[in-house]
DRENSEKOL-43302 format. One record per atom (N, C-alpha, C): residue in one letter; y, x negated, z. Coordinates in steps of 0.02 Angstrom, whole numbers, plus 32768, in hexadecimal, padded with zeros to 4 digits. Layout:
N
AYXZ
...
//
This chain:
319
M14A818AECE75
M145F18B2CE78
M1440186DCE70
I145D1841CE46
I144017FFCE39
I143D17D5CE79
W147217D9CEA2
W147317B0CEDF
W143C17C6CF10
I142A1806CF0F
I13F3181DCF39
I13B01801CF20
L13A71801CEDD
L136A17E7CEC0
L1364179BCECD
L139C1777CEC8
L139B1730CED6
L138A1722CF1F
T13A4174CCF4C
T13941745CF93
T134A1754CF9F
L132F1785CF7B
L12E81795CF81
L12BD175BCF6A
V12D2173ACF33
V12AE16FECF1B
V12AD16CACF52
Y12E716BFCF71
Y12EB168FCFA9
Y12BA16A1CFE0
G12B916E2CFF3
G128E16F8D02A
G124416EDD01B
L122E16FFCFDF
L11E816F7CFCC
L11D416ADCFCA
L12011683CFAE
L11F3163BCFAC
L11F4161DCFF2
K121D1638D01E
K121F1620D063
K11DC162DD085
G11C01669D079
G117F1678D095
G114A1649D07B
G114E1639D03A
G111F1609D01E
G112715C4D03C
R116615B2D04C
R11731571D06B
R1153156CD0B0
E115415A2D0D6
E113815A1D119
E10EC1592D116
I10CB15B0D0E5
I108315A3D0DC
I1078155AD0C8
S10A11542D099
S109A14FDD083
S10A914CCD0BB
K10DB14DCD0E5
K10EC14B0D11E
K10AF14A8D14C
K109014E0D15D
K105814DCD18C
K101D14B6D16E
K101114C0D12D
K0FDC149BD10C
K0FED1451D108
A102D1442D0FB
A104213FCD0F6
A103913D8D139
M104513FBD171
M104013DCD1B2
M0FF813D5D1CA
D0FC813EED1A3
D0F8213DFD1B1
D0F721396D1A0
R0F97137AD170
R0F8A1336D157
R0FC01303D16B
S0FFA131CD17E
S103212EFD18F
S10551306D1CE
S107812D8D1F0
S109D12EAD22D
S10DB1312D21B
V10FA1331D24E
V11361358D243
V116D132FD223
M117A12F3D23D
M11B012CAD223
M11A012AFD1DD
E116112A1D1CF
E114E128CD18B
E115E12C4D15A
V114B1301D16C
V1158133AD13F
V11A31344D137
L11C81343D16E
L1210134FD16B
L1235131BD13F
L122512DBD14A
L124812A7D124
L123712AAD0DA
I11F712AED0CB
I11E112ADD085
I11F712EDD061
Y11F21325D084
Y12091366D06A
Y12521363D057
T127B1347D083
T12C31341D076
T12D1130FD03E
L12AC12D7D03D
L12B612A5D00A
L12A712C1CFC4
I126E12E3CFBE
I125C1300CF7D
I128F1334CF67
G12A4135ECF97
G12D61391CF87
G13171371CF6F
F132C133BCF8E
F13691319CF79
F136112FBCF33
L132812DBCF26
L131D12BCCEE5
L131F12F1CEAD
I1308132ECEBD
I13081363CE8B
I134F1378CE79
V137D1376CEAB
V13C2138DCE9E
V13F11354CE8A
V13D91315CE8A
V140412DDCE76
V142312E6CE31
P13FF1301CDFE
P141E130ACDBC
P145C1337CDBE
R1465135DCDF4
R149F1389CDF9
R14DC1365CE16
A14D41325CE27
A150912FECE46
A154B12FFCE20
P154A12F9CDDC
P158A12F9CDB8
P15B31339CDC3
H15921370CDD4
H15B513B0CDDE
H15C313BCCE28
A15B51389CE53
A15B91394CE9B
A15F81375CEBA
M16221356CE92
M165C1335CEAE
M16981365CEB1
G16CD134DCED4
G170C1372CED3
G171613A4CF0B
M16EF13A1CF41
M16F913CECF79
M173213B5CFA5
Q174E13E2CFCC
Q178113D1CFFD
Q176113B0D03B
P17861385D05F
P17691364D09B
P174B1394D0CD
Y176C13CDD0DA
Y175213FCD10C
Y1710141BD0F4
Q17071420D0B1
Q16C9143CD096
Q168F140DD0A1
Y169C13CBD099
Y1668139AD0A9
Y165413A0D0F3
G168513ACD11E
G167813B3D165
G164D13F0D174
L165C1428D153
L16341465D15D
L15ED145DD143
V15E6143BD10A
V15A3142FD0EF
V157B1402D11F
L159D13D1D13D
L157C13A6D16E
L156613CDD1AB
I159013FCD1C2
I157C1426D1FB
I15401451D1E8
K1540146CD1AB
K15061493D194
K14C81467D193
S14CE142AD179
S149413FDD176
S147A13ECD1BB
F14A713E1D1EA
F149213D1D22E
F1470140DD24E
S14881449D240
S14681486D25A
S1420148BD240
I1418147ED1FF
I13D51481D1E1
I13A91448D1F9
F13C7140DD203
F13A313D4D21F
F138013E7D261
L13A51406D28E
L1389141CD2CE
L135A1458D2C5
A136F1487D29A
A134614C3D290
A130114B2D275
W12FE1484D246
W12BD1471D22A
W1292144BD25D
M12B21422D285
M128C13FED2B9
M126A1430D2E7
M12901462D2FD
M12751496D329
M124114C1D305
G125414D7D2C9
G12291505D2A3
G11E714E6D28F
F11E814A7D279
F11AA1486D263
F117A147CD29E
H11951468D2D8
H116A1460D313
H114D14A3D328
A117614D8D324
A115D151BD336
A11261531D306
L11331528D2C5
L1102153DD292
L10C11517D298
K10C414D8D2AB
K108814AFD2B1
K105914CCD2E6
H107514EBD319
H104D1502D352
H1046154ED357
L10631573D328
L105D15BBD329
L103A15D3D2E9
P1016160BD2EB
P0FFB1628D2AD
P10341636D27D
V102A1629D23E
V10601630D20D
V10771678D208
S104A16A9D211
S105E16EFD20D
S108B1702D248
L107B16E8D283
L10A416F5D2BE
L10E816D4D2B7
Y10E91696D2A1
Y11281672D298
Y11541696D266
G113616AFD230
G115C16D1D1FD
G117F1710D216
V115E1735D243
V117D1771D25E
V11B0175FD293
L11A2172DD2BC
L11D31716D2EE
L121416FFD2CB
D120C16E1D291
D124516C7D26C
D127416FFD257
L125C173DD259
L12851775D246
L12BF1782D277
S12BC1763D2B2
S12F1176ED2E3
S13341755D2C9
R1333172AD296
R13721711D27A
R139A1749D259
V13781782D248
V139C17B9D229
V13CF17D6D25A
L13BE17D8D299
L13ED17F1D2CC
L142817C2D2D4
L14191781D2D6
L144E174FD2DE
L147B174BD2A1
G145C174DD266
G14831749D228
G14B11786D220
T149717C0D231
T14C017FDD22C
T14FA17FAD25D
L14EB17E4D29A
L151F17DFD2CD
L155717B0D2B7
M15441777D29A
M15761746D283
M159E1762D248
G157D1787D21B
G15A017A4D1E2
G15D417D6D1F8
V15C417FDD22B
V15F21830D244
V162C1811D26B
I161C17E1D297
I165017C3D2C2
I167C1791D29D
V165D1764D277
V1683172ED258
V16A21744D215
L167A1765D1EB
L16921778D1A8
L16AE17BFD1A6
H16AA17E2D1DD
H16C41827D1E3
H16A41857D1B1
E1664184CD1A4
E1640187BD178
E163418BCD19D
V163518F3D178
V162C1935D196
V15E5194ED189
L15C41964D1BD
L1581197FD1B6
L158319C9D1A5
L156219DDD16F
L155C1A23D15D
L15251A43D187
W15211A85D185
W14F01AA8D1AF
W14A81A93D19F
N149A1A88D15D
N14561A75D14A
N14461A2ED162
Q14791A03D164
Q146D19BFD17D
Q146119BFD1C8
I148519E9D1EC
I147B19EFD234
I14341A09D242
L141F1A3CD21B
L13DC1A57D224
L13A71A23D212
G13B319FFD1DA
G138419CBD1C5
G137F1993D1F8
L13B8197ED211
L13B91949D243
L1395195FD283
S139D199ED295
S137B19B8D2D1
S132F19B6D2C8
L131719C6D28B
L12CF19C3D27E
L12B6197BD27F
V12DE194DD264
V12CB1906D266
V12C618EFD2AF
A12F71903D2D8
A12F618F1D31F
A12B9190FD342
L12A8194ED32F
L126E196ED34D
L122E1948D33C
G12271934D2FD
G11EC190DD2E9
G11E718CCD30E
L122018AAD317
L1220186BD33B
L120E1874D385
L122A18A8D3A4
L121B18B5D3EA
L11D118C7D3F4
A11B518ECD3C4
A116E18FDD3C8
A114418BFD3C5
L11571890D39A
L11311852D394
L11371828D3D4
R11741822D3ED
R117E17F8D429
R115B1816D465
F115F1858D46C
F113D1878D4A5
F10F3186AD4A2
N10D5186ED467
N108E1861D45F
N107E1819D46F
L10A817EBD457
L109B17A4D462
L109C1793D4AC
F10D317A6D4CF
F10DA1791D515
F10AB17B8D542
S109917F5D52F
S1069181AD557
S102517F8D554
K101417DAD51A
K0FD517B5D514
K0FD51778D542
I100F1756D545
I1014171BD570
I100A1730D5B9
R102A1767D5CE
R1023177ED613
R0FDB1793D621
E0FBD17B5D5EE
E0F7817CCD5F7
E0F491791D600
K0F54175CD5D9
K0F291721D5DF
K0F301701D624
H0F7016FCD63C
H0F7C16DED67D
H0F5A1707D6B4
T0F60174AD6AE
T0F401776D6DF
T0EF5176FD6DD
H0EDA176AD6A0
H0E921763D698
H0E791722D6B9
E0E9D16EBD6AD
E0E8816ABD6C9
E0E8916ACD716
T0EBC16CED731
T0EC016D4D77A
T0E8816FED796
D0E7B1736D774
D0E461763D78C
D0E011744D784
T0DF8171BD750
T0DB616FCD745
T0DA416CDD77F
K0DD616ABD799
K0DC9167DD7D1
K0DB416A3D810
K0DCB16E2D816
K0DBC1709D851
K0D7D1733D84A
E0D6E1745D80C
E0D351772D800
E0D031751D7D1
D0CCF1733D7EE
D0C9D170FD7C6
D0C71173ED79E
D0C6E177ED7B3
D0C4117ACD791
D0C6217CED755
K0C9F17BAD742
K0CC117D9D70A
K0CA117C3D6C8
D0C9D17F0D697
D0C7E17E1D656
D0CAC17B4D62D
P0C9C1775D624
P0CC91747D601
P0CD11758D5B8
L0C9E1774D599
L0CA21783D552
L0CD417BAD544
A0CD617EBD570
A0D041823D566
A0D4C180ED56C
D0D5A17E0D59C
D0DA017CED5A9
D0DB91796D57C
N0D8B176CD564
N0DA11732D53E
N0D9B173BD4F3
S0D871777D4DE
S0D7C1782D496
S0DBC1777D46E
E0DF41790D489
E0E321789D464
E0E491741D462
I0E3F171CD499
I0E5316D6D49C
I0E2816ADD46C
A0DE716BBD46C
A0DB91697D440
A0DCB16A5D3F7
E0DDE16E4D3EA
E0DF116F6D3A6
E0E2F16CFD390
D0E5E16C8D3BF
D0E9C16A6D3AD
D0E90165CD39D
K0E5E163DD3BC
K0E5015F7D3B0
K0E3615EBD36A
T0E221621D348
T0E081619D304
T0E3F161DD2D1
S0E7D1629D2E8
S0EB41630D2B8
S0EC715EBD29C
G0EFE15E9D277
G0F1215AED252
G0F0A156DD278
S0EF71538D255
S0EEC14F8D274
S0F2914DED297
G0F2014BED2D2
G0F5814A3D2F6
G0F7C14D5D321
D0F671515D322
D0F8A1547D34A
D0F80153BD394
A0FB51546D3BB
A0FB1153CD403
A0F8D1577D423
P0F6B156BD45D
P0F4C15A2D481
P0F8115D6D494
E0F6C1615D49A
E0F9A164DD4A7
E0FC9163FD4E1
G0FAE1626D519
G0FD5161ED555
G100915E7D552
S100315B9D522
S10321581D51D
S10631589D4E3
R106615C5D4C7
R109015D0D48C
R10D915DBD49C
T10EA15ECD4DA
T112E1601D4EA
T116215CED4D3
K1156158DD4DF
K1187155BD4CD
K11901557D481
F115B1564D45C
F11611561D413
F118415A0D3F9
V117C15D8D41B
V11A11614D40A
V11EB1608D415
V11FD15E7D44D
V124315D6D45B
V125F15A9D425
L12381578D40F
L124D154CD3D8
L12591574D398
A122E15A4D38B
A123515CED34F
A127615F5D352
F12871610D38D
F12C51636D393
F13021608D38E
G12FD15CBD3AA
G1333159BD3A4
G1340158AD35B
S130A1583D335
S13101576D2ED
S133315B0D2CA
C132515EDD2DF
C13451628D2C1
C13901629D2CD
V13A41616D309
V13EC1614D31A
V141015E3D2EC
L13F515A7D2E5
L14151574D2BC
L14131585D272
N13DD15A5D25B
N13DA15BCD216
N140D15F1D207
S141B161BD239
S144E164FD231
S14941630D22B
V14A115FBD251
V14E015D7D24B
V14E715BAD204
S14B0159ED1EB
S14AF1582D1A8
S14BD15B8D174
G149F15F3D17D
G14A9162AD14E
G14F11641D14C
L15111642D186
L15581654D18A
L15831622D165
L157415E1D16E
L159A15ADD14B
L159015B0D100
D155415C5D0EB
D154715CED0A3
D157915FED084
K15811637D0A5
K15AE166BD08B
K15F61653D08A
I160B1630D0BF
I164F1617D0C3
I165C15E2D08D
L162E15B3D085
L1637157CD056
L16331591D00D
M160515C0CFFF
M15F915D2CFB9
M163115FBCF9B
K1664160BCFC2
K169F162DCFA7
K16C915FCCF7E
D16C415BBCF8E
D16F0158ACF70
D16CD1550CF4D
I168B1548CF55
I16681511CF34
I162E152ECF0C
N160F1504CEE0
N15D8151CCEB8
N15941506CED6
S155E1521CEBB
S151C1514CED7
S150814CACED1
S151F14A8CE9B
S150F1461CE93
S152E1438CECB
Q156D1447CEDB
Q158F1423CF12
Q156B142FCF54
M155A146DCF61
M1539147ECFA0
M14F5145BCFA5
Q14CB1461CF72
Q14881445CF77
Q148813F9CF7A
F14B113D9CF52
F14B11390CF51
F14C71374CF95
W15001389CFAF
W1519136CCFED
W14F11382D02A
Y14DA13C0D029
Y14B013DAD05F
Y147013B0D064
M144F13A4D02B
M1411137ED02C
M141D1335D03C
L14551319D024
L146512D3D033
L147012C9D07E
F149812F5D09C
F14A412F1D0E4
F146412FAD10C
L143B1329D0F6
L13FD1338D119
L13CD12FCD116
L13C812DED0DB
L139E12A3D0D3
L13B71269D0FF
A13F91261D102
A1416122CD12B
A14061238D175
L140A1276D18C
L13FC1286D1D2
L13B31278D1E4
Y1384128CD1B9
Y133D1280D1C7
Y132C1236D1C3
S134A1214D193
S133E11CCD18D
S135811A7D1CA
L139211BAD1E2
L13AF119BD21E
L138311A9D25B
Y136911E5D260
Y133D11F7D298
Y12FD11CDD297
V12E011C6D25C
V12A2119FD255
V12AF1155D268
L12E8113AD253
L12F810F5D262
L130410EBD2AD
I132A1117D2CC
I133A1111D313
I12FC1118D33E
T12D21149D32D
T12961156D355
T125A112AD340
R12641105D30A
R122F10DAD2EF
R11EF1101D2DF
T11FA113CD2C4
T11C11167D2B1
T119F114AD274
K115D1145D276
K11371129D23F
K112C115ED209
I113B114CD1CC
I112F1178D192
I10F91158D167
R10BF1178D164
R1087115CD13E
R10901167D0F2
K107D1137D0CB
K1083113CD083
K10571175D067
D101E1181D088
D0FF111B6D070
D101211FBD071
S10441203D09D
S10651244D0A2
S108B1256D062
F109E1223D03B
F10C01231CFFC
F10911250CFC9
K104F124DCFD6
K101E126BCFAA
K100B12B2CFC0
N102B12CACFF5
N101D130DD00F
N103B1340CFE0
G10111361CFB7
G1029138FCF85
G104F13CBCFA1
W103F13DFCFDE
W10601418CFFD
W10AA1409D008
I10BB13CAD017
I110113B8D021
I112713BECFE0
W110813A8CFAA
W112913ADCF68
W113313F7CF55
L11021421CF63
L11071468CF52
L11401489CF79
M1143147CCFBA
M1176149BCFE3
M11BC1481CFD0
S11C01443CFBA
S12011427CFA5
S121B144BCF67
I11EF1457CF38
I1203147BCEFB
I121914C2CF0B
M11F214E4CF36
M12041528CF49
M12461529CF6F
F125214F5CF97
F129014F0CFBE
F12CD14EBCF91
V12CA14BFCF5F
V130314B5CF32
V131114F4CF0A
I12DD1513CEEF
I12E61551CEC7
I13011589CEF3
G12E51590CF2F
G12FA15C5CF5D
G134215BCCF72
D1355157FCF84
D139A1573CF9A
D13CC157ECF61
A13B91569CF25
A13E61574CEEC
A13F215BFCEE2
S13BD15E7CEE8
S13C3162FCEE1
S13F1164CCF18
L13E81633CF55
L1410164CCF8D
L145A1639CF86
F146815FCCF70
F14AE15E7CF69
F14D1160FCF33
I14AE161DCEFC
I14CB1645CEC7
I14D9168CCEDF
A14AA16A7CF07
A14B316EACF23
A14F016EBCF52
N14F816B6CF7A
N153116B2CFA7
N157316AECF82
A15721691CF47
A15B01689CF20
A15C816CBCF02
D159C16FDCEFE
D15AF173ECEE4
D15DF1760CF15
P161B1773CF00
P164C1791CF2D
P163517D3CF4B
D160517F4CF2C
D15EC1834CF45
D15B4182BCF79
S159B17EDCF80
S156317E3CFAE
S157917EACFF7
S154A17FED020
S1558180BD067
S152617E4D092
V153F17BFD0C3
V15141798D0F0
V14E317C6D115
T14FC1800D12A
T14D1182ED150
T14961846D126
V14A31858D0E7
V146D1870D0BB
V143F1835D0A8
M145D17FCD097
M143517C2D083
M140717ABD0BB
T142017ADD0F8
T13F81798D132
T13B917C3D138
V13C11804D12C
V13881831D130
V13571826D0F7
V1371181ED0BA
V13451815D07F
V131C17D5D085
K133917A1D0A3
K13151761D0AC
K12D4176BD0D3
Q12D2179FD0FC
Q129917A8D128
Q125A17BFD103
S126017C8D0C1
S122517D6D098
S11F3179CD09D
A120A1763D0B5
A11DF1728D0BE
A11A41736D0EC
C11AF1763D11D
C117A176FD14F
C113B178BD130
F114117B1D0F9
F110617CFD0DA
F10DC179AD0B7
V10FE1767D09D
V10D9172FD07E
V10B41708D0B4
T10D416FDD0EE
T10B416D6D123
T107916FDD142
I1080173FD147
I104A1768D162
I100D1765D133
L101A176DD0F2
L0FE3176AD0C1
L0FC51724D0C0
G0FF016F1D0C7
G0FD716ADD0C9
G0FAC16A1D107
G0FC216BDD140
G0F9B16B7D17D
G0F5616D5D176
K0F52170CD152
K0F13172FD148
K0EE5170BD117
F0F0016FAD0DC
F0ED516E2D0A6
F0ED11696D0A0
V0F041672D0BA
V0F031629D0B6
V0EE8160BD0F7
F0EFF1624D130
F0EEB1608D171
F0EB61631D195
H0EA5166CD179
H0E711698D196
H0E8016A8D1DF
E0EBF16B8D1ED
E0ED316C9D231
E0EB9170ED244
K0EAF1717D285
K0E991757D2A0
K0ED5177DD2BC
G0ECA17BCD2CD
G0EFE17E4D2EC
G0F3917F1D2BE
I0F2D17F4D27C
I0F6317FDD24C
I0F7D1845D24A
A0F511875D25A
A0F6318BCD253
A0FA318CED279
Y0FA918B7D2B7
Y0FE418C8D2DF
Y102218A9D2C1
R101D186DD2A7
R1057184CD288
R106C1870D248
I103B188AD223
I104A18B1D1E7
I106E18F1D1FA
F1058190FD232
F1079194CD24A
F10C2193FD25B
C10CF1908D27F
C111418F6D291
C113D18E6D252
A111E18C1D224
A114118AFD1E7
A115018ECD1BB
S1125191ED1BE
S1130195BD197
S116E1981D1B0
I11761982D1F2
I11B319A0D20F
I11F0197AD1F6
I11EA1938D1F5
I1222190ED1DF
I12301919D195
L11FB1922D16C
L1203192FD124
L122B196ED119
I121C19A2D13E
I124119E1D138
I128B19D4D148
G129619ABD17B
G12DB199AD18D
G12FE1974D156
I12DA1948D134
I12F71922D0FD
I130B1951D0C4
V12DE197FD0B3
V12EC19AFD07D
V132819D9D08E
M132C19F1D0CC
M13641A19D0E2
M13A619F1D0DD
S13A319B2D0ED
S13E01989D0EE
S13FD197DD0A9
V13D21978D076
V13EB196AD032
V13EE19A8D008
L13E519E3D026
L13E11A21D001
L141E1A2DCFD4
Y14591A20CFEF
Y14961A2CCFC9
Y14B919EBCFB4
A149D19B3CFC9
A14BD1973CFBA
A14B91963CF70
A14831979CF4F
A147B196ACF08
A14AD1990CEDE
//
């Protein structure tokens, strides 16, 4: 039961991080947030260095692969989050539950019980409902723009109300019709995060959370620093005063520590943990409503509610 609660802590803090990320990127660039976020996170775990030594060479290699996966995943995810409403990004991020479950079954040979299959099906249904709504809106907008050019007598207020409403959502959000590439980036981030989650379970069988966090953060910091140097990306000193970056860094370290400890439990299951992590979407939906004053939240809550039922079904007997 404890590993499920620790995974839930990770999920809720992850949702809080998504809100903090979007707020942080109002004042700083994506790379400024990524580098400073990683630097602060590493400095927080430095005191654990004495307990981080003694891994096998292949374990350092696996941690490096995990760090590189997250390096790319965060690049994709941060750019997607900057241009998408946080509530929409949070629900799209749920697609990693399908990937994580698939990897758990194929690679770790975990067996899905009937309740997990039913829960996973509900999660998939909620995701499909969201995606269908998203892409149908894009098609509707394209059709509307084409028809407007042909029919000058069409009522613009009736057809553009939804588009106008969307422009009032979180700052920096891309127009509806140009979101497709950012949705693709969000899904790419999910794939790489799922790879990282699988490596967590494999590595935590033989190493402790201090080893994982210290080397993971060190490699990640080195990768972002190298990227900034090669691309000559400018990092402004004022960005170090961005309080949202500090907040998300603290939540990141606490959340990851909880997740690594949960992974170390021999009774923990990647398939169940992947589903429980998706509790983050409810935090992002509430944040979209009350922090960013996004519109069109009702449909996303409907999709997320289906997913919540799936989560409950999946962990019904796991505890």
